[in-house]
N, C-alpha and C positions, 0 to 999 in steps of 0.2 A: 556417837562419839565425835562425829565431825563438828557438831554444834559446840562442843566443849573446846575443841581446837580453835574454831573460829572466834569464840568468845574470848579465849586467852589471847589470841592474836589481836583482837580489837582493843583489849585492855592494855596490852603492851604498846600498841600504836598510840593510844590516847596518852599514856604516860610519857612516851617518847616525844609526842607533840608538845605536851605541857613543858617538858624539860627544855626543848628547843626554843620555845617562846620565852622562857625565863632566861636562857643563855643569850638570846638575841637582843634582849632589852638593854638599851644603853645605860651605863652607870649614871647615877645622878651627878649633875654638874656641880663642881666645887667652885663657888664664887669667891674670888679674892676681894677683900674689903677695899673700897676706894680710899684715896688718901686725902687728907685735909690740907688744902693749899695754904691756909693761914699758918700751919705748923712748919712751913718750910723756912721760916725766918727765926733766927736766934738772936735776941738782943745782946749787944756787946757794950756793957756799961763802961764808961770812961774812955771810949774810943770816939774820934771825930774824923771827918773827911780830911782835914788838914794833917792829922797824925798819920792816916793811912797813905796819903799822897807823899808825905815826907819819908815814909817807910818803903817807898818804891812802887806803890800801887798806881795804875794808870786810870784816868777817867775814861770810862767806856761810853757813858751817856749822861747827859745833863737833862733832867726833866723838871717840870714845875715842882718846886718844893724839895728837890733832892738830887743826889748824884749816885750813879752806879760806878763803883771802882773795882778793878780786878788786878790780881797779880797771880800768874800761873793759873791754878784752878780755884783759888779763893776769890769769892765775889761778895761784895758788901753793898748795901744801900744805906746812904747817909742822908739824914734830914738836913736841909739847909736853912730851915727856919729856926725860931727860938723856942726850944722845948720848955716845958714846965720843969721845975726843980726835980731832980732825981729821975728824969726820964732819959732813956738812952738816945743818943744821936744816931747810932749806926746799928744795923742788923746784918748778921751774916746769913747768906743764902745757903741752905742745906737741903738734902733730900727729904721730902715729906715723910712724916711718921706713918708707918703701916697701920692700917686699921681705922684710919680717919677718912673723911670725905674730901674730895677735891673737885 
């Protein structure tokens, strides 16, 4: 009868150990998709650096080929070159779209 008690004890211990190993296993990591840096700019057709400066925007940086202008939390990059017909002169900076690479 002792062997039956010991056998039941060993089976219960094995089941408890297997349960403890499953409970101790860390949950799978959920990866958030990276963001696409190129998607952080929205074209603003019909807008120019001169129009933004006239509207009260300040020039924050002048770089080769363009200007960074800002008013409060709105930030724009404007091309200072001669774009092709129907190409935007300015782009508004925005938060990258979730799910894209950055």
